[in-house]
N, C-alpha and C positions, 0 to 999 in steps of 0.2 A: 338768430345770434346763438353761437355755440357757447356752452357752459365750459368754463375751465375746471379741471378737476384739481384736487388738493395738491397733487405732484407738480402740476404745471404752476400753481400759485407759488409753491415753495421755490421752484427753480428761478422765479423771477425775484426772490427776496435776497438781499445781501446776507453773506455769512456774518454772524456776530460772535464775539468771543464767548458768550453763553452757549453757543451751538457747538463749541469745540471742547475737547478734554481738558480737565485740570487747569493748568497754569498756562495753556497756550495764549499767545498774544498776537493779534493781527498787526502786521507791519505795513501791508499794502493791500488795496482793494481794487480790482479791475473787472473788466468784462469777462474774463476767463476764470474768475474765482478770487478768493482772498488769499494772500500769502501770510502764512502763520509760522511763528517760531515756537518750538516746544523743547523742553528739557525733560528727560525721561529717565526712569529707573530700569535697569537692565534685567532685573530678576534673579541675578546670581547672589545668593545669600551671603557670599563671602566678600562681596564688592562694597566699597565705601558708600556708594549711593544708596544702599539699602539701610544704613545705619543713621540716616538722616543728614549725611554729608551731601555735598553738591550732586546734582543729578548729571547725566551725560547730556551733551548737546553743546551748541544749539543745533536743532534739526529744523530745516525749512521745508514747509509743505504748501502745496496749492490745495485749498479746500472749497468745494462747491457742492451744491445740491444736486442729487442724482437719484431718481426713483424714490423720492421722499425721505432720503437720508443724506447726511453729510458724507461725502467721499473725499478721502485725502490722497494726494499724489506726492510722494517724496521728491524733493528737488535737490539733486546732487550738488555737493560743495563745488564751487569753482575757484580755480587758483588765481 
């Protein structure tokens, strides 16, 4: 019987909100990874988002375990 290593075990675990950054919210979960929504600050000191106002977004990502870490893939907006 082959022993599974840590990365293999993680790859079988579903992504949870605690595995994602900040205020990300999982909106769907499936065999190819979780779909998460994030709102982000852009980093421009003159932007409204840096003064506590609304962040930019929503941005949709597919998140999955890969090589022992959560990897995110941006999902483009659809019309």
